[in-house]
N, C-alpha and C positions, 0 to 999 in steps of 0.2 A: 197326212199327217205322221210326223216321227215317232215311235213307240221310244218312250223313255228307259234306257236299261234300267236294271234291276240294281238298286242303291245296297250292296251287302252290309250288313252289322260290323262294325269295327270288330277285329277277333281280340281275343284275350292275347299276349304276348305269351308265344310257343316256346322261346328261346329257355326261360325260366321262370322258375315258381318261385314265391316267397314263403319260404319254410318257418316254421315257430322256431324260439329260440330253443337250444341244446347246449347243456354245458358239456357232452361229448363231441360237441362237433366245432371244427376248424371252419369258421365261418367267412366266405370271401364276397366282397362286390366287387365289380369290373365297371368301369366309366370309359369310353372313349369309341375310337373310331374303325375303320376297316381291320387296324392291326391287332385291337384289342377282341374285335368281333372273331378273327379269324376268317378274312375273306379267302374261299375257294378252298376250305378244308373241310373234314369230314369233323362235325361238332365235338368227339372227341378226341381229336388231334391237335386242336388249337391250345397255346401256350395257357388259357386260363384254365381249362379241365388239366393239363398236365400239371401245373403249379396246385391247384387245389386236391388232386391225390395225392401229392409228397408231403401235404400239410399236417396229416395226422403223425406221420411219425417225429417230425421236426418239433411240434407244437405238444405232442406228448397227447393226442384227443384219442379217439374212436374210428371218427370219420371227418371227411371234409366234404363241403357242399358252399355250391356259390348260389348263396343268398340273395342276389341282387345282380342282373345282368340287364341293361337296356342300350349296351353299345350298339353301335349301327355304323355300315359301311357311308363314307361321304359326312361325317358327321365333323363339326367345326367348332371349336372352342365355343366361340360365340358368335351368332348372326350378325353383331355390328349393327342392329337397328334399331338400339336402344335410344331414347329421345337425345340428341344433340351427337349422337355418334353418326359415322360416315359407314355406310353401307358398302363393303369391299365388292360384292358380287351381286350386282342385281336378279343376275339369274337363279340365284341359290336365295332370293328372299323367301320372309314369310307367304306373303302376297302368291307367289309362285307356285310354292309348295301347296297351297290351300286350294289354288284353282287347277294343279296337277292333278291332287290327288282328293277329290271332294267326298268320296266314299266315307273318309274316314271322320268325317265332320258330324255330328247328329242335329246340331241345332245353332242357332244366332251366338248363344252364349260361349259356346266350345270356340266357334270361329273367333269372336271377338279376344278372349283369352288368349290363344294360339297368335292371334295377332298381334297384341300388346308383349309377348314375350313372357306373361304370367304361366301359362300352362302349357309343355309340351306334350303331353299326354296323348292327344289323337295320333300323334307322329308315329307311336310307338305298335300303331297296327301293322305297318307296312313291314314287311319282312328285312330283317337287319342285313340281308345279303345284298339286298337291291338298294343301290347309292343313292342315298339323299343327304342333306344336311342336318336335319331334325330327326330327333331331338337332338340339341346340343348336347355337346358334354356337360356344359354348366347345367342344361336342363335335365339331363338325364342324375346331375346329384342331388338336382331341386327336388326330382320325384320320390325320392327315398325320404319314408317318414323318419323323422327323429328316433322314435323307438327301436326301429330296425337299426339305424345307423350305429346307434349306441351297442348293438350286439358282433358288430363287425371285425373281427382280428386281424383280415389284411383287404387292403383296399388296394386293386391295381388300377392304373391309371394311364392313358396316353392321349395323345390330342395335340394338334396346332398345325400339323402339315398342311391339311386342308384349308387353313386360313391364310398359308402364304402362297398359292396357286404354284404348288410343285410342277406342275405339267410346263407351266408359264417360265420356271427356273430354268428348266431342262433344255426347253426348246432353244434351239441356236440361233433363231429368226427372229427373237423378242430380245430387244436390247443386246444386241450381239456386242460383243466387246466393253460394254457398258453395265453389265450385269450384278458387277458387284455394288456399284452406286444404288442400281435400280431396288437391291434387295437385302444389302446390308441392313440398314436400318428396319424393315419390316421383320427381318428374321429374329432381330433383337426383340424387337415390341412383342412379337408373339410366343417366340420361345423362352425369352425371360420373363417378361412381364405379365403375359396372359398365362403361362403353364404356373406363374408361383400364386399368382391370385386364384387357380385353379386347384392348387394343392391346400391353400388357404380353405378354400370352399368345402373339400373333401374333409379335411381334419375339423371345421364345423360338424359335417354329417357324420364323421364316422370318428369321435373324441378319443375312442380306444383302438385304432387298428393302427397298423404298420403300413405305409403307406409306399407303394412302389410305381415310381414313374419309367414309363420304357421307353429309350432312347430310339434312334430311327437307323436307319442303313442306307448306303448310298446304291440307286435303283440301277447305277452303271458304272463302271471303273474305267480305268485305262486296262484291264485285263478283259474286258469285253470285246467280244468278237466284231471287229470293225465289217465284216462281211455281212453278218447275222443284222448289225445295228443297220447297213445300206439296207437292206432287203424290210426291215421294217420302215425306216423313213419313205421309201419307196410305196409300201403299204400305203401309209398316212398318205400320200400326197396323190395317190390312185383313188383312194376310195371316195364315193361321191358324198357322204355328209361328215358329220364332225365326229372323231374318234377320240382316243386317248391324248394326242398330241395336238388337238385342235385341227386338224385338217387343212386345206387351202395354203400350205406352205409352199416356198418354191424355193429349192436348196440350190444356191447357184455355185457353191462346190462344197457337194457331197463330205469329202475327204475332210476338208476344213469345219463343216458343220458337225462332223461323227467326233471329231477331237475336243472342239468347243461342246457338245453335248456330255462327253466323258466328263471333263474339265467342270463343268457347271454341276454336275451331280456330284463329284468328290469334294467341291467347294461347298456346296451347299452343306453336305453332310458335315464336313468338318463346322462351318458355322454353327448349324444346328445343335451338335455335339457340345459346340462352346455353350452356346447360352442356355440350354436344357439343363446342363451341368450344372452351370453356374446358380439356375432358380432353384435346385436342389439344397445346393449350399446355402442359398439365402434362407429357404425355408428352415433347415436344421438349425442356424443361429437365432431364429424366433423360437421362443421355448412355446408360445400358443400355439403354433402350426409344427412344430418339431413331433408333440407328443411322446408316443412311444418310438418315434422314427421315421426320416423320409428316406427312402433310400432310391437309388438311381439304378437301372436294368440296362446295359448295353446290349446290342444286338448280338455282340460277336460276332459277325459278319465281316470275312476280309474282302479284297480285291477280289478274290476267286469265286465269292459267292454270290456277285451281282448279277445280273440280269446278262444273258449269253456270256457269260465266263465261262471258266473250265467245269466249276463246281457250282453249278447255281443252287441257291437257296430258295429262290423265286420263281412263282409260274410264269412261263416264258409265254404262255399262247396268248396271238392277238389277233388270232380269226378265229368265229364262232366255227363249229362249237371247240369249245375249249375242252381239254381233257383233266380238268381239275375235278376233284370229289365232289365239289357243290356246285357242278354245273347244271344239273337235272334241276334241283331244286330252287335255283337262283331262277333259271328261267322259269320254269311253272308257276312261281310265284311274285314273277315281275308283271306288276301291270300292263296290261295291253301287249304284251310281247307276243301272243296269240295274233295280232292282227298287224303284226310288224310288216308282212310280204303284200296284205291288201292296201297298207297306207304308203309301202316303196312303190305301188302300182299307180295308185291314186297318184302321188306326188308326181310321178312320171310325167302321167299323163297331161296333169296342170301344168307344169312346167315347161310345156312345148310354145312354140312361139305362140302369139296370140291370134295370128291370121290363120294360123290351123286349127280346123273345126274339133271338136272333142271326140275321142273315141266313141265308139258304139260301146253305149251300156254303162258310160260315166255316172250318171244320175243314178243307176242301180247301184253301181259302188259307193257313192255318195251314200245313199239310204241304210246299204248293211253296214257300212261303218260308223254310221250314227246310231244304228241300233245293238252294235256291240260295243261300244265304248262308252264310259261314263265321263269323262273328261280328257284332256285339259278341255276347264267349261269354255276357254276362249275360243279353241279349236272346235268343241262342236257348236258354238254360235256361229262359227264361218262357214262350217259345214252346212248348218241350216241355211245360213243366208243361199250359198250357194244351189242348195237343192230346190230353193224358193225361185231364184232364177231361172233353174233348169225347166222347173213347170210352167212358169209363169211366161218366161222368155223376157224378160223386161227391159232390153235396153243394151247394146254393146257398150257403154261406158261403165254401165254396173259391173258388166262379167269381165273387164280389165282390172278393175278394182279390187274384187273379188278373188279371181283367180290369182294375180299376182301377189297382194297384200294379204288379205285376209285366210286364206287358206295354205299357200305356199311356204310361206315363212314359220307359224305355226304347225305346221305339217312335218316338217322338215325337223325343227326344234325337237319334236316328239320321237321323231325316227331316230335322232341322233342320241338320246337320253337310252332309249333301249338297247342299242348299239352298242352303248356304253354299259349297258348293265349284263348284256349279255358277254363280253371280255372283261367283267370287273375285277376278274381273280388276278389278271396279269399284273406284273409287278409285284405282288405281295407273298409273304412267305410261305414255303411250301411245307412240306411235313418237317424236313429238316431243319428249315428256316426257323420254325416254331419251335422245335426241340431246342435249336440254341438258345432260344430266349427263356425257355422254360429252366434248361440248364443254369445259365446264368442268374437267374431269378432265384431259383434255389441255392446256390452258392451264396448270392448276396445275403439271404434270409439268413441262412446259418452264421455265414460271418459276423454278421450284424447280432444277433443274439450273443455267441460269442464274448462280441467286442463289448455288448451294453454288460453283459455278467461280470466281466474282469473291470471295468468302469465302476460298476454299484461294488465292487469287492475292495477297490483302491479306495474308495470315499469312506471305508471304514478305519477304525483306527490300527494304526500297525501296518497300510494296504502300502499303495504303491509297489507292487510285484513287477519283476519283469514281463512285459507281455509275449505270448508264446510267438517263438520263430525271430524274433529281434534280440535277445539278451538284453534288452533295457525295457524300462515301462514306457506306455504308450505316449505319455505324457513328454519325455523324453525325445522320443523316435520323431513326435511331429514337431517340437521344436527343432530339432537337427536340421528337417529340411525345411522349417520356418514356416510353418503351415498351423501352429499350436493356438496363436489369436489368443485373445480374453475370454472368458467366461465357460461355459461348462466343458469336457473333454467329450460330453455327448455330442454337440454341437459341432465339431470338428473331425471326430472318429472316421467319416465317410470319405476323408481324404486317403486313407490307406489303399483305397482304389483308386486308381488315377486312369480318367477316363478321356480327358481331355487335356492338350497340350498346347500352349499358343506363344509363339514367339513374335513380338511387336519391335520392328526396325527403323529408325530413322535415318535417313540417308541423307548425305551433306550435300550441299549445293556443287561442290567441285568434282564429285564423284564420277567415273566415267559413266556416259551414255550408252545406251543399247548393250547393257553389261549381260553377258550370255551364258556365264557358266551357272549350272544348276549349283542351290544352297540346299544343304542338307542339315537336319537337327539328328545329332547321333547320341544313342542313350548306352552307355554302358552299364551292364547290368552284373549282379550277382545273382542266377539263378536259383530255384529251390532247392537244387540238387547238391549246389556249392560250386557250379562250375560258371567261368566268366560268359557273357553275354553281350550281346547287340543288339539294339533295334534301331532303327535309321528311318527317316522321314523325310522324304524330298518336299520344300518349302515351297519352290515357286511352281508356278502352271508348268505344265510339259509344253516345250517347244515343239513347233512343227516345221520338218523338212519336206519341202514339196519337190519331189523329185523333176515333174515333168515342166515345172517352169522353175525350178532351182531356187526356191526363196526357201529363207529362215524366219519362221514367222514367231513372235513373241506375243502372247493373246494379250498380256496385262502388264501394264508398265512397273513390275518389282525390281525393286532395287536401283531403281531409275533415282535421278538426282533430286535433290529437295521433295521426296516422297517418304511418306508414313505407310508402312504396309503391317498387318496383322496376319499372321498365316496360323491357321487353326488345324490341329490334328486331332482324329478319333484314333485312340490307340485300339480300337477294336477288343477292348474288353481282357486285356494281355500285358497289363503292367501292374505291378502291384508296387506302391511307392517304397517299401523297404527292401526292393529290388535295385531300385537306382543307385549308381556308384558315382555315376560322374554325365555331365552334359557338356556338347560341344556343338560349335556350328562348323562344317567343313565344307569348302566350296570345290566342286567338282570340276574335272578339268578342262582342256581347252579344244572345245568341239570345232573351233575356226581355226586351228593350229597354221594353215597356210596362210594365214595373214600377218604374219609377226610382221613385217616389212609395212604393212599397212595398219594407220592405228585410228581405221574407222570404225572399230566396234570395240565393245566396253571388257577392258579384261580386270579392272582393277575397281576395287567395290571401299568405299571410305564411309563406314557409319558412325553418326554422331552418338546414337545410343542405339543399345540392345536388350531387351527384358524378355525373361520368362515367366509363364504362369502356369500351373499347376490346379486344373480344375477352374479356371477362372480368377487363381488368387496368384498377383504375384509374387514372385520367391528372388526374383535375380533383375537388376537394373545397373547395368555396367554404362559409364559415361566413356565414349571411345575417340575422342574428337583428336584428329592426326593422326590414327592410325590406319591401315591401308590393308585388302585382302584380295590376294590374286589365288590363281588357280594352285587347287590344291591345300591351301593356305587353312588352318586350324583356328577358331575363337574357342578358347576353353570358358564355358560361362563359371565354372566353379560353383556345381552345383551336384550335390550339397558340399563339395568338396573337391579344391584342386584335382587334376590329372595329371602328374609330372611324367607320367610314362605310359601317357595315350598313345596310340599307334593309330593313325587314322586309316581308314580303307580310301582304296583307290576308286572313287569315284567319280569314272570318267566315262562319258558316253562316247557312240560313234563320232567319229571326226569327220569335219567336211574340209574339203580340202583349199576351196578357196570361194570369196563373198565379195560382190558387188555392193555399193551403197543404194539405197532405196528409201524414199520417201518415207517416214513414219506414218500411219494411219490412225485416226481413231485412239491415239495414245498407245499402240499396239506398235515397237520396234522391228522393224524388219529387213534383213540385208541378202541380198542375191546369192547364192550360192552353186558351186558347181555340182552335179549328179553325185549322188552318193548311193552307196548299198544300204543304208540304213531304212528303216521301215518307216521311220518320222515319226511313229508315237512312242 
């Protein structure tokens, strides 16, 4: 007879208590996923705490406290299991959570309310460092009482990345070459629609709060070390169970996969920034959602701060034990982590060829594991069935069914879950990354309060004073940059911080095929100290020069005939609207100059239209039918004004001596090239 393990009482949330209101307190509520939780960090180093400690000085209070925080690693905005909705990932359904963590549910009423989505409170018993989708971010908001919500001064919010399957977006073996088509719409649906709905939900719960939505970062970038990424990929392939990048993937060309993984991460970040920033813009347009203000907080990460780059602001350990400060607490509070080695040994024994006798002591191992774990319930039932067989020896067909299906698979899933939890800090901001978020949040909050005060003064008789630093009124500045719109200045003042730029191109049918020059968006600036500056952003994906087989690879058909492309750029929190003096598209140099006499690669781009968006708002739309651009050509976007004296940078990559044509595959143009000294990335 198997001894049933003791079911512990659901613990009270250990992260934050709910304090009573106090007029001298700046009160914070936090809602979100692992970014908000501060995965891998000491609790005092997460940006939630850093921001809270800065609030008394900013808001003129004696103390700052986190009055509510039920954020958790792995949380999604929504479980998508509402009636009539589609469940995105059955592995993260409410049924799976209930089966996996039965000790947090005390009765049938709690189980029923959790399953129908009306009460996520049982899930808060699981420690927030352990990845799980519940409570959802919506559920975290719903758990706040109306009375408490009214006392909140600042609401910190993030979420959505777990809803879009980030691991699959970055994984170069999933929809290779077609990832834009696969995820573009989903990123919009979550990053804009779901985030906008979430902001409205937070506003209804916290009517007096300034809401701050936190953007994401590029986990990998073109500055990430290719050798370190290669080692990571090899680890993923060699591991026995499912780890962060889904395991069991064969890399047919590791170098190509590395570049594609980088590209996909950078593309994802630009798209996510574009749509979430637009969600914040739209939230501010609606006075009922805007309230005291909705702010966007960028990560501030550059390409140098991604995983495996020169100055990573992210944890990089993907093998246990990790070195992050939260490692010990995460492991100690992860359900069934102490049984991981026993599970591995049993899984190995049961995975042997069916004709191989079970190792001696397997029955004792099964019994010991049953006595040690309280879930998952389906795994426990399968283990009990196996133990009954081992005791009764009730027939070979039953052994085949039990060993292969009823035990091996659920045991492997649980092993994978625990292993994922052990390294769950990988790819999350370290202390420097958390500080960057906090610095940007504090700066945005101070700027918002100053702008709000200025707008309120302008609304009085005799107002409309010049806005500090611009020499013109805020209204005039926004009109000059074509961002004023109608309605309250409060609705559009957030455009002073430019977090997202987008260029949309429609290429004519008679434009050259296989157009290989890079195209850059170049922003001419007047810096805060009065000096001239320049920001340049490459629009197209990086091309790959493969030395061994001598190919030049174009991963995606940017600037190809009859195509419409939207290029999205994260400015990394480093661009103010009033710094922009001019904008231009600049075509790079001829990397294939040895083919001047052979016209089998594209060197002329013929656009029909080009548009520019700032924070998702279109500010330029130019018709260009009949015009063409080639190497080092410049298209002045005349934003906010023309640049008669613009001196374009010479943006030319390492050149390739010669190429031979190769049939394009999957929409990606390729040309054969002579060996070159270029690194290819």
